[in-house]
Each structure stands twice: as C-alpha cells, then as structure tokens.
mmCIF entry with sequence, helices, sheets and N, C-alpha, C, O atoms, coordinates in Angstrom:
data_MODEL
# 
_entry.id   MODEL 
# 
_entity.id                         1 
_entity.type                       polymer 
_entity.pdbx_number_of_molecules   1 
# 
_entity_poly.entity_id                      1 
_entity_poly.type                           'polypeptide(L)' 
_entity_poly.nstd_linkage                   no 
_entity_poly.nstd_monomer                   no 
_entity_poly.pdbx_seq_one_letter_code       MWTIFLLIFLTVVFGIAAWLFFIWAVKSGQYDDPERPKHRMMDDDEE 
_entity_poly.pdbx_seq_one_letter_code_can   MWTIFLLIFLTVVFGIAAWLFFIWAVKSGQYDDPERPKHRMMDDDEE 
_entity_poly.pdbx_strand_id                 A 
# 
loop_
_entity_poly_seq.entity_id 
_entity_poly_seq.num 
_entity_poly_seq.mon_id 
_entity_poly_seq.hetero 
1 1  MET n 
1 2  TRP n 
1 3  THR n 
1 4  ILE n 
1 5  PHE n 
1 6  LEU n 
1 7  LEU n 
1 8  ILE n 
1 9  PHE n 
1 10 LEU n 
1 11 THR n 
1 12 VAL n 
1 13 VAL n 
1 14 PHE n 
1 15 GLY n 
1 16 ILE n 
1 17 ALA n 
1 18 ALA n 
1 19 TRP n 
1 20 LEU n 
1 21 PHE n 
1 22 PHE n 
1 23 ILE n 
1 24 TRP n 
1 25 ALA n 
1 26 VAL n 
1 27 LYS n 
1 28 SER n 
1 29 GLY n 
1 30 GLN n 
1 31 TYR n 
1 32 ASP n 
1 33 ASP n 
1 34 PRO n 
1 35 GLU n 
1 36 ARG n 
1 37 PRO n 
1 38 LYS n 
1 39 HIS n 
1 40 ARG n 
1 41 MET n 
1 42 MET n 
1 43 ASP n 
1 44 ASP n 
1 45 ASP n 
1 46 GLU n 
1 47 GLU n 
# 
_struct_asym.id          A 
_struct_asym.entity_id   1 
# 
loop_
_struct_conf.conf_type_id 
_struct_conf.id 
_struct_conf.pdbx_PDB_helix_id 
_struct_conf.beg_label_comp_id 
_struct_conf.beg_label_asym_id 
_struct_conf.beg_label_seq_id 
_struct_conf.pdbx_beg_PDB_ins_code 
_struct_conf.end_label_comp_id 
_struct_conf.end_label_asym_id 
_struct_conf.end_label_seq_id 
_struct_conf.pdbx_end_PDB_ins_code 
_struct_conf.beg_auth_comp_id 
_struct_conf.beg_auth_asym_id 
_struct_conf.beg_auth_seq_id 
_struct_conf.end_auth_comp_id 
_struct_conf.end_auth_asym_id 
_struct_conf.end_auth_seq_id 
_struct_conf.pdbx_PDB_helix_class 
_struct_conf.details 
_struct_conf.pdbx_PDB_helix_length 
HELX_P HELX_P1 AA1 TRP A 2  ? LYS A 27 ? TRP A 2  LYS A 27 1 ? 26 
HELX_P HELX_P2 AA2 ARG A 36 ? HIS A 39 ? ARG A 36 HIS A 39 1 ? 4  
HELX_P HELX_P3 AA3 ARG A 40 ? MET A 42 ? ARG A 40 MET A 42 5 ? 3  
# 
_struct_conf_type.id          HELX_P 
_struct_conf_type.criteria    ? 
_struct_conf_type.reference   ? 
# 
loop_
_atom_site.group_PDB 
_atom_site.id 
_atom_site.type_symbol 
_atom_site.label_atom_id 
_atom_site.label_alt_id 
_atom_site.label_comp_id 
_atom_site.label_asym_id 
_atom_site.label_entity_id 
_atom_site.label_seq_id 
_atom_site.pdbx_PDB_ins_code 
_atom_site.Cartn_x 
_atom_site.Cartn_y 
_atom_site.Cartn_z 
_atom_site.occupancy 
_atom_site.B_iso_or_equiv 
_atom_site.pdbx_formal_charge 
_atom_site.auth_seq_id 
_atom_site.auth_comp_id 
_atom_site.auth_asym_id 
_atom_site.auth_atom_id 
_atom_site.pdbx_PDB_model_num 
ATOM 1   N N  . MET A 1 1  ? 103.565 144.340 74.999 1.00 0.00 ? 1  MET A N  1 
ATOM 2   C CA . MET A 1 1  ? 104.268 143.326 75.985 1.00 0.00 ? 1  MET A CA 1 
ATOM 3   C C  . MET A 1 1  ? 103.289 143.052 77.197 1.00 0.00 ? 1  MET A C  1 
ATOM 4   O O  . MET A 1 1  ? 103.212 141.942 77.724 1.00 0.00 ? 1  MET A O  1 
ATOM 5   N N  . TRP A 1 2  ? 102.598 144.069 77.571 1.00 0.00 ? 2  TRP A N  1 
ATOM 6   C CA . TRP A 1 2  ? 101.684 143.781 78.700 1.00 0.00 ? 2  TRP A CA 1 
ATOM 7   C C  . TRP A 1 2  ? 100.478 142.881 78.352 1.00 0.00 ? 2  TRP A C  1 
ATOM 8   O O  . TRP A 1 2  ? 99.886  142.338 79.285 1.00 0.00 ? 2  TRP A O  1 
ATOM 9   N N  . THR A 1 3  ? 100.063 142.676 77.062 1.00 0.00 ? 3  THR A N  1 
ATOM 10  C CA . THR A 1 3  ? 99.150  141.813 76.682 1.00 0.00 ? 3  THR A CA 1 
ATOM 11  C C  . THR A 1 3  ? 99.503  140.500 76.974 1.00 0.00 ? 3  THR A C  1 
ATOM 12  O O  . THR A 1 3  ? 98.678  139.721 77.450 1.00 0.00 ? 3  THR A O  1 
ATOM 13  N N  . ILE A 1 4  ? 100.901 140.109 76.681 1.00 0.00 ? 4  ILE A N  1 
ATOM 14  C CA . ILE A 1 4  ? 101.413 138.733 76.987 1.00 0.00 ? 4  ILE A CA 1 
ATOM 15  C C  . ILE A 1 4  ? 101.294 138.411 78.473 1.00 0.00 ? 4  ILE A C  1 
ATOM 16  O O  . ILE A 1 4  ? 100.826 137.327 78.823 1.00 0.00 ? 4  ILE A O  1 
ATOM 17  N N  . PHE A 1 5  ? 101.696 139.306 79.343 1.00 0.00 ? 5  PHE A N  1 
ATOM 18  C CA . PHE A 1 5  ? 101.576 139.113 80.677 1.00 0.00 ? 5  PHE A CA 1 
ATOM 19  C C  . PHE A 1 5  ? 100.103 138.879 81.107 1.00 0.00 ? 5  PHE A C  1 
ATOM 20  O O  . PHE A 1 5  ? 99.821  137.976 81.894 1.00 0.00 ? 5  PHE A O  1 
ATOM 21  N N  . LEU A 1 6  ? 99.211  139.672 80.600 1.00 0.00 ? 6  LEU A N  1 
ATOM 22  C CA . LEU A 1 6  ? 97.832  139.573 80.865 1.00 0.00 ? 6  LEU A CA 1 
ATOM 23  C C  . LEU A 1 6  ? 97.287  138.188 80.452 1.00 0.00 ? 6  LEU A C  1 
ATOM 24  O O  . LEU A 1 6  ? 96.569  137.557 81.228 1.00 0.00 ? 6  LEU A O  1 
ATOM 25  N N  . LEU A 1 7  ? 97.611  137.729 79.278 1.00 0.00 ? 7  LEU A N  1 
ATOM 26  C CA . LEU A 1 7  ? 97.212  136.376 78.763 1.00 0.00 ? 7  LEU A CA 1 
ATOM 27  C C  . LEU A 1 7  ? 97.721  135.337 79.602 1.00 0.00 ? 7  LEU A C  1 
ATOM 28  O O  . LEU A 1 7  ? 97.006  134.376 79.888 1.00 0.00 ? 7  LEU A O  1 
ATOM 29  N N  . ILE A 1 8  ? 99.016  135.456 80.065 1.00 0.00 ? 8  ILE A N  1 
ATOM 30  C CA . ILE A 1 8  ? 99.675  134.423 80.942 1.00 0.00 ? 8  ILE A CA 1 
ATOM 31  C C  . ILE A 1 8  ? 98.965  134.373 82.221 1.00 0.00 ? 8  ILE A C  1 
ATOM 32  O O  . ILE A 1 8  ? 98.651  133.274 82.677 1.00 0.00 ? 8  ILE A O  1 
ATOM 33  N N  . PHE A 1 9  ? 98.671  135.487 82.863 1.00 0.00 ? 9  PHE A N  1 
ATOM 34  C CA . PHE A 1 9  ? 97.938  135.682 84.015 1.00 0.00 ? 9  PHE A CA 1 
ATOM 35  C C  . PHE A 1 9  ? 96.601  134.907 83.926 1.00 0.00 ? 9  PHE A C  1 
ATOM 36  O O  . PHE A 1 9  ? 96.274  134.022 84.718 1.00 0.00 ? 9  PHE A O  1 
ATOM 37  N N  . LEU A 1 10 ? 95.819  135.360 82.814 1.00 0.00 ? 10 LEU A N  1 
ATOM 38  C CA . LEU A 1 10 ? 94.483  134.828 82.729 1.00 0.00 ? 10 LEU A CA 1 
ATOM 39  C C  . LEU A 1 10 ? 94.515  133.226 82.495 1.00 0.00 ? 10 LEU A C  1 
ATOM 40  O O  . LEU A 1 10 ? 93.632  132.483 82.924 1.00 0.00 ? 10 LEU A O  1 
ATOM 41  N N  . THR A 1 11 ? 95.539  132.827 81.829 1.00 0.00 ? 11 THR A N  1 
ATOM 42  C CA . THR A 1 11 ? 95.599  131.377 81.667 1.00 0.00 ? 11 THR A CA 1 
ATOM 43  C C  . THR A 1 11 ? 95.895  130.617 83.039 1.00 0.00 ? 11 THR A C  1 
ATOM 44  O O  . THR A 1 11 ? 95.403  129.516 83.284 1.00 0.00 ? 11 THR A O  1 
ATOM 45  N N  . VAL A 1 12 ? 96.663  131.236 83.832 1.00 0.00 ? 12 VAL A N  1 
ATOM 46  C CA . VAL A 1 12 ? 97.045  130.598 85.177 1.00 0.00 ? 12 VAL A CA 1 
ATOM 47  C C  . VAL A 1 12 ? 95.734  130.738 86.058 1.00 0.00 ? 12 VAL A C  1 
ATOM 48  O O  . VAL A 1 12 ? 95.407  129.814 86.803 1.00 0.00 ? 12 VAL A O  1 
ATOM 49  N N  . VAL A 1 13 ? 95.070  131.771 85.977 1.00 0.00 ? 13 VAL A N  1 
ATOM 50  C CA . VAL A 1 13 ? 93.787  131.900 86.807 1.00 0.00 ? 13 VAL A CA 1 
ATOM 51  C C  . VAL A 1 13 ? 92.779  130.979 86.371 1.00 0.00 ? 13 VAL A C  1 
ATOM 52  O O  . VAL A 1 13 ? 92.214  130.287 87.218 1.00 0.00 ? 13 VAL A O  1 
ATOM 53  N N  . PHE A 1 14 ? 92.457  130.874 85.055 1.00 0.00 ? 14 PHE A N  1 
ATOM 54  C CA . PHE A 1 14 ? 91.574  129.871 84.625 1.00 0.00 ? 14 PHE A CA 1 
ATOM 55  C C  . PHE A 1 14 ? 92.033  128.348 84.791 1.00 0.00 ? 14 PHE A C  1 
ATOM 56  O O  . PHE A 1 14 ? 91.204  127.459 84.987 1.00 0.00 ? 14 PHE A O  1 
ATOM 57  N N  . GLY A 1 15 ? 93.239  128.134 84.712 1.00 0.00 ? 15 GLY A N  1 
ATOM 58  C CA . GLY A 1 15 ? 93.747  126.761 85.000 1.00 0.00 ? 15 GLY A CA 1 
ATOM 59  C C  . GLY A 1 15 ? 93.538  126.479 86.535 1.00 0.00 ? 15 GLY A C  1 
ATOM 60  O O  . GLY A 1 15 ? 93.056  125.392 86.854 1.00 0.00 ? 15 GLY A O  1 
ATOM 61  N N  . ILE A 1 16 ? 93.839  127.299 87.399 1.00 0.00 ? 16 ILE A N  1 
ATOM 62  C CA . ILE A 1 16 ? 93.643  127.079 88.749 1.00 0.00 ? 16 ILE A CA 1 
ATOM 63  C C  . ILE A 1 16 ? 92.145  126.968 89.109 1.00 0.00 ? 16 ILE A C  1 
ATOM 64  O O  . ILE A 1 16 ? 91.775  126.209 90.005 1.00 0.00 ? 16 ILE A O  1 
ATOM 65  N N  . ALA A 1 17 ? 91.268  127.753 88.382 1.00 0.00 ? 17 ALA A N  1 
ATOM 66  C CA . ALA A 1 17 ? 89.866  127.614 88.686 1.00 0.00 ? 17 ALA A CA 1 
ATOM 67  C C  . ALA A 1 17 ? 89.323  126.300 88.129 1.00 0.00 ? 17 ALA A C  1 
ATOM 68  O O  . ALA A 1 17 ? 88.429  125.717 88.742 1.00 0.00 ? 17 ALA A O  1 
ATOM 69  N N  . ALA A 1 18 ? 89.801  125.830 87.043 1.00 0.00 ? 18 ALA A N  1 
ATOM 70  C CA . ALA A 1 18 ? 89.414  124.622 86.496 1.00 0.00 ? 18 ALA A CA 1 
ATOM 71  C C  . ALA A 1 18 ? 89.836  123.502 87.388 1.00 0.00 ? 18 ALA A C  1 
ATOM 72  O O  . ALA A 1 18 ? 89.035  122.586 87.575 1.00 0.00 ? 18 ALA A O  1 
ATOM 73  N N  . TRP A 1 19 ? 91.019  123.477 87.962 1.00 0.00 ? 19 TRP A N  1 
ATOM 74  C CA . TRP A 1 19 ? 91.518  122.428 88.943 1.00 0.00 ? 19 TRP A CA 1 
ATOM 75  C C  . TRP A 1 19 ? 90.653  122.423 90.153 1.00 0.00 ? 19 TRP A C  1 
ATOM 76  O O  . TRP A 1 19 ? 90.193  121.365 90.584 1.00 0.00 ? 19 TRP A O  1 
ATOM 77  N N  . LEU A 1 20 ? 90.426  123.526 90.692 1.00 0.00 ? 20 LEU A N  1 
ATOM 78  C CA . LEU A 1 20 ? 89.545  123.590 91.914 1.00 0.00 ? 20 LEU A CA 1 
ATOM 79  C C  . LEU A 1 20 ? 88.254  123.104 91.639 1.00 0.00 ? 20 LEU A C  1 
ATOM 80  O O  . LEU A 1 20 ? 87.712  122.363 92.459 1.00 0.00 ? 20 LEU A O  1 
ATOM 81  N N  . PHE A 1 21 ? 87.585  123.481 90.403 1.00 0.00 ? 21 PHE A N  1 
ATOM 82  C CA . PHE A 1 21 ? 86.304  122.869 90.124 1.00 0.00 ? 21 PHE A CA 1 
ATOM 83  C C  . PHE A 1 21 ? 86.286  121.335 90.025 1.00 0.00 ? 21 PHE A C  1 
ATOM 84  O O  . PHE A 1 21 ? 85.365  120.649 90.468 1.00 0.00 ? 21 PHE A O  1 
ATOM 85  N N  . PHE A 1 22 ? 87.402  120.842 89.393 1.00 0.00 ? 22 PHE A N  1 
ATOM 86  C CA . PHE A 1 22 ? 87.533  119.482 89.237 1.00 0.00 ? 22 PHE A CA 1 
ATOM 87  C C  . PHE A 1 22 ? 87.605  118.775 90.638 1.00 0.00 ? 22 PHE A C  1 
ATOM 88  O O  . PHE A 1 22 ? 86.948  117.755 90.846 1.00 0.00 ? 22 PHE A O  1 
ATOM 89  N N  . ILE A 1 23 ? 88.366  119.302 91.539 1.00 0.00 ? 23 ILE A N  1 
ATOM 90  C CA . ILE A 1 23 ? 88.510  118.754 92.903 1.00 0.00 ? 23 ILE A CA 1 
ATOM 91  C C  . ILE A 1 23 ? 87.195  118.733 93.639 1.00 0.00 ? 23 ILE A C  1 
ATOM 92  O O  . ILE A 1 23 ? 86.833  117.800 94.355 1.00 0.00 ? 23 ILE A O  1 
ATOM 93  N N  . TRP A 1 24 ? 86.484  119.871 93.401 1.00 0.00 ? 24 TRP A N  1 
ATOM 94  C CA . TRP A 1 24 ? 85.149  119.892 94.067 1.00 0.00 ? 24 TRP A CA 1 
ATOM 95  C C  . TRP A 1 24 ? 84.250  118.896 93.516 1.00 0.00 ? 24 TRP A C  1 
ATOM 96  O O  . TRP A 1 24 ? 83.519  118.282 94.294 1.00 0.00 ? 24 TRP A O  1 
ATOM 97  N N  . ALA A 1 25 ? 84.210  118.652 92.240 1.00 0.00 ? 25 ALA A N  1 
ATOM 98  C CA . ALA A 1 25 ? 83.408  117.736 91.609 1.00 0.00 ? 25 ALA A CA 1 
ATOM 99  C C  . ALA A 1 25 ? 83.687  116.279 92.116 1.00 0.00 ? 25 ALA A C  1 
ATOM 100 O O  . ALA A 1 25 ? 82.760  115.500 92.342 1.00 0.00 ? 25 ALA A O  1 
ATOM 101 N N  . VAL A 1 26 ? 84.815  115.994 92.261 1.00 0.00 ? 26 VAL A N  1 
ATOM 102 C CA . VAL A 1 26 ? 85.412  114.557 92.724 1.00 0.00 ? 26 VAL A CA 1 
ATOM 103 C C  . VAL A 1 26 ? 84.906  114.466 94.098 1.00 0.00 ? 26 VAL A C  1 
ATOM 104 O O  . VAL A 1 26 ? 84.236  113.483 94.414 1.00 0.00 ? 26 VAL A O  1 
ATOM 105 N N  . LYS A 1 27 ? 85.168  115.425 94.973 1.00 0.00 ? 27 LYS A N  1 
ATOM 106 C CA . LYS A 1 27 ? 84.963  115.295 96.349 1.00 0.00 ? 27 LYS A CA 1 
ATOM 107 C C  . LYS A 1 27 ? 83.388  115.281 96.624 1.00 0.00 ? 27 LYS A C  1 
ATOM 108 O O  . LYS A 1 27 ? 82.963  114.698 97.621 1.00 0.00 ? 27 LYS A O  1 
ATOM 109 N N  . SER A 1 28 ? 82.559  115.902 95.767 1.00 0.00 ? 28 SER A N  1 
ATOM 110 C CA . SER A 1 28 ? 81.105  115.922 96.005 1.00 0.00 ? 28 SER A CA 1 
ATOM 111 C C  . SER A 1 28 ? 80.415  114.723 95.348 1.00 0.00 ? 28 SER A C  1 
ATOM 112 O O  . SER A 1 28 ? 79.187  114.646 95.389 1.00 0.00 ? 28 SER A O  1 
ATOM 113 N N  . GLY A 1 29 ? 81.155  113.782 94.743 1.00 0.00 ? 29 GLY A N  1 
ATOM 114 C CA . GLY A 1 29 ? 80.613  112.626 94.193 1.00 0.00 ? 29 GLY A CA 1 
ATOM 115 C C  . GLY A 1 29 ? 80.011  112.668 92.890 1.00 0.00 ? 29 GLY A C  1 
ATOM 116 O O  . GLY A 1 29 ? 79.217  111.800 92.528 1.00 0.00 ? 29 GLY A O  1 
ATOM 117 N N  . GLN A 1 30 ? 80.404  113.784 92.062 1.00 0.00 ? 30 GLN A N  1 
ATOM 118 C CA . GLN A 1 30 ? 79.878  113.830 90.683 1.00 0.00 ? 30 GLN A CA 1 
ATOM 119 C C  . GLN A 1 30 ? 80.295  112.701 89.776 1.00 0.00 ? 30 GLN A C  1 
ATOM 120 O O  . GLN A 1 30 ? 79.605  112.364 88.814 1.00 0.00 ? 30 GLN A O  1 
ATOM 121 N N  . TYR A 1 31 ? 81.448  112.117 90.098 1.00 0.00 ? 31 TYR A N  1 
ATOM 122 C CA . TYR A 1 31 ? 81.941  111.082 89.202 1.00 0.00 ? 31 TYR A CA 1 
ATOM 123 C C  . TYR A 1 31 ? 81.615  109.626 89.720 1.00 0.00 ? 31 TYR A C  1 
ATOM 124 O O  . TYR A 1 31 ? 82.155  108.668 89.169 1.00 0.00 ? 31 TYR A O  1 
ATOM 125 N N  . ASP A 1 32 ? 80.770  109.452 90.735 1.00 0.00 ? 32 ASP A N  1 
ATOM 126 C CA . ASP A 1 32 ? 80.280  108.211 91.089 1.00 0.00 ? 32 ASP A CA 1 
ATOM 127 C C  . ASP A 1 32 ? 79.419  107.619 90.086 1.00 0.00 ? 32 ASP A C  1 
ATOM 128 O O  . ASP A 1 32 ? 78.573  108.283 89.488 1.00 0.00 ? 32 ASP A O  1 
ATOM 129 N N  . ASP A 1 33 ? 79.642  106.226 89.864 1.00 0.00 ? 33 ASP A N  1 
ATOM 130 C CA . ASP A 1 33 ? 78.863  105.464 88.953 1.00 0.00 ? 33 ASP A CA 1 
ATOM 131 C C  . ASP A 1 33 ? 77.487  104.990 89.447 1.00 0.00 ? 33 ASP A C  1 
ATOM 132 O O  . ASP A 1 33 ? 77.451  104.048 90.238 1.00 0.00 ? 33 ASP A O  1 
ATOM 133 N N  . PRO A 1 34 ? 76.409  105.550 89.054 1.00 0.00 ? 34 PRO A N  1 
ATOM 134 C CA . PRO A 1 34 ? 75.143  105.086 89.641 1.00 0.00 ? 34 PRO A CA 1 
ATOM 135 C C  . PRO A 1 34 ? 74.623  103.762 89.017 1.00 0.00 ? 34 PRO A C  1 
ATOM 136 O O  . PRO A 1 34 ? 73.561  103.280 89.413 1.00 0.00 ? 34 PRO A O  1 
ATOM 137 N N  . GLU A 1 35 ? 75.339  103.190 88.077 1.00 0.00 ? 35 GLU A N  1 
ATOM 138 C CA . GLU A 1 35 ? 74.881  101.856 87.463 1.00 0.00 ? 35 GLU A CA 1 
ATOM 139 C C  . GLU A 1 35 ? 75.681  100.803 88.176 1.00 0.00 ? 35 GLU A C  1 
ATOM 140 O O  . GLU A 1 35 ? 75.277  99.643  88.104 1.00 0.00 ? 35 GLU A O  1 
ATOM 141 N N  . ARG A 1 36 ? 76.773  101.077 88.859 1.00 0.00 ? 36 ARG A N  1 
ATOM 142 C CA . ARG A 1 36 ? 77.537  99.979  89.294 1.00 0.00 ? 36 ARG A CA 1 
ATOM 143 C C  . ARG A 1 36 ? 76.895  99.067  90.449 1.00 0.00 ? 36 ARG A C  1 
ATOM 144 O O  . ARG A 1 36 ? 77.127  97.858  90.441 1.00 0.00 ? 36 ARG A O  1 
ATOM 145 N N  . PRO A 1 37 ? 76.097  99.638  91.431 1.00 0.00 ? 37 PRO A N  1 
ATOM 146 C CA . PRO A 1 37 ? 75.522  98.796  92.462 1.00 0.00 ? 37 PRO A CA 1 
ATOM 147 C C  . PRO A 1 37 ? 74.689  97.766  91.954 1.00 0.00 ? 37 PRO A C  1 
ATOM 148 O O  . PRO A 1 37 ? 74.675  96.698  92.566 1.00 0.00 ? 37 PRO A O  1 
ATOM 149 N N  . LYS A 1 38 ? 73.881  97.929  90.775 1.00 0.00 ? 38 LYS A N  1 
ATOM 150 C CA . LYS A 1 38 ? 72.978  96.984  90.382 1.00 0.00 ? 38 LYS A CA 1 
ATOM 151 C C  . LYS A 1 38 ? 73.592  95.840  89.572 1.00 0.00 ? 38 LYS A C  1 
ATOM 152 O O  . LYS A 1 38 ? 72.981  94.806  89.305 1.00 0.00 ? 38 LYS A O  1 
ATOM 153 N N  . HIS A 1 39 ? 74.887  96.117  89.192 1.00 0.00 ? 39 HIS A N  1 
ATOM 154 C CA . HIS A 1 39 ? 75.658  95.162  88.315 1.00 0.00 ? 39 HIS A CA 1 
ATOM 155 C C  . HIS A 1 39 ? 76.633  94.380  89.344 1.00 0.00 ? 39 HIS A C  1 
ATOM 156 O O  . HIS A 1 39 ? 77.221  93.368  88.964 1.00 0.00 ? 39 HIS A O  1 
ATOM 157 N N  . ARG A 1 40 ? 76.774  94.835  90.540 1.00 0.00 ? 40 ARG A N  1 
ATOM 158 C CA . ARG A 1 40 ? 77.736  94.293  91.433 1.00 0.00 ? 40 ARG A CA 1 
ATOM 159 C C  . ARG A 1 40 ? 77.423  92.730  91.785 1.00 0.00 ? 40 ARG A C  1 
ATOM 160 O O  . ARG A 1 40 ? 78.329  91.916  91.961 1.00 0.00 ? 40 ARG A O  1 
ATOM 161 N N  . MET A 1 41 ? 76.156  92.432  91.860 1.00 0.00 ? 41 MET A N  1 
ATOM 162 C CA . MET A 1 41 ? 75.779  91.069  92.265 1.00 0.00 ? 41 MET A CA 1 
ATOM 163 C C  . MET A 1 41 ? 76.167  90.094  91.196 1.00 0.00 ? 41 MET A C  1 
ATOM 164 O O  . MET A 1 41 ? 76.199  88.890  91.453 1.00 0.00 ? 41 MET A O  1 
ATOM 165 N N  . MET A 1 42 ? 76.487  90.598  89.911 1.00 0.00 ? 42 MET A N  1 
ATOM 166 C CA . MET A 1 42 ? 76.857  89.644  88.906 1.00 0.00 ? 42 MET A CA 1 
ATOM 167 C C  . MET A 1 42 ? 78.451  89.409  88.905 1.00 0.00 ? 42 MET A C  1 
ATOM 168 O O  . MET A 1 42 ? 78.914  88.625  88.078 1.00 0.00 ? 42 MET A O  1 
ATOM 169 N N  . ASP A 1 43 ? 79.226  90.011  89.732 1.00 0.00 ? 43 ASP A N  1 
ATOM 170 C CA . ASP A 1 43 ? 80.630  89.865  89.868 1.00 0.00 ? 43 ASP A CA 1 
ATOM 171 C C  . ASP A 1 43 ? 80.958  88.534  90.641 1.00 0.00 ? 43 ASP A C  1 
ATOM 172 O O  . ASP A 1 43 ? 80.314  88.144  91.614 1.00 0.00 ? 43 ASP A O  1 
ATOM 173 N N  . ASP A 1 44 ? 81.984  87.919  90.119 1.00 0.00 ? 44 ASP A N  1 
ATOM 174 C CA . ASP A 1 44 ? 82.474  86.724  90.895 1.00 0.00 ? 44 ASP A CA 1 
ATOM 175 C C  . ASP A 1 44 ? 83.465  87.109  91.877 1.00 0.00 ? 44 ASP A C  1 
ATOM 176 O O  . ASP A 1 44 ? 84.518  87.636  91.518 1.00 0.00 ? 44 ASP A O  1 
ATOM 177 N N  . ASP A 1 45 ? 83.176  86.864  93.198 1.00 0.00 ? 45 ASP A N  1 
ATOM 178 C CA . ASP A 1 45 ? 84.024  87.188  94.296 1.00 0.00 ? 45 ASP A CA 1 
ATOM 179 C C  . ASP A 1 45 ? 84.733  86.103  94.995 1.00 0.00 ? 45 ASP A C  1 
ATOM 180 O O  . ASP A 1 45 ? 85.365  86.209  96.046 1.00 0.00 ? 45 ASP A O  1 
ATOM 181 N N  . GLU A 1 46 ? 84.525  84.906  94.188 1.00 0.00 ? 46 GLU A N  1 
ATOM 182 C CA . GLU A 1 46 ? 85.230  83.745  94.771 1.00 0.00 ? 46 GLU A CA 1 
ATOM 183 C C  . GLU A 1 46 ? 86.664  83.687  94.647 1.00 0.00 ? 46 GLU A C  1 
ATOM 184 O O  . GLU A 1 46 ? 87.194  83.939  93.565 1.00 0.00 ? 46 GLU A O  1 
ATOM 185 N N  . GLU A 1 47 ? 87.373  83.357  95.725 1.00 0.00 ? 47 GLU A N  1 
ATOM 186 C CA . GLU A 1 47 ? 88.830  83.231  95.617 1.00 0.00 ? 47 GLU A CA 1 
ATOM 187 C C  . GLU A 1 47 ? 89.436  81.912  95.690 1.00 0.00 ? 47 GLU A C  1 
ATOM 188 O O  . GLU A 1 47 ? 90.658  81.788  95.601 1.00 0.00 ? 47 GLU A O  1 
# 
C-alpha cells in the first residue's frame, strides 16, 4: 500500500517540477520565434 502512496507523491512532485520548468522557459524567452522579425516586413498592415 505504501508503494501506491509513494508513486502518487512522486507523480505530483514531478508534475509540479515540470510545470515550474515550463513557466521558467516561457518567462525566459525560450519559446520566442527568432524567424518572425525578418518575415514581419512582408505582412500587410493596411486597414
């Protein structure tokens, strides 16, 4: 029975760690698109 509680605890810990890692990656700019600025001049901005 204690193994089930251990596995649930480890799952929660790894889930929280993954969520914190994802939040850190988003805030530090890891998901910014480096190709976007050079293609921005081709967008139509006329309204």
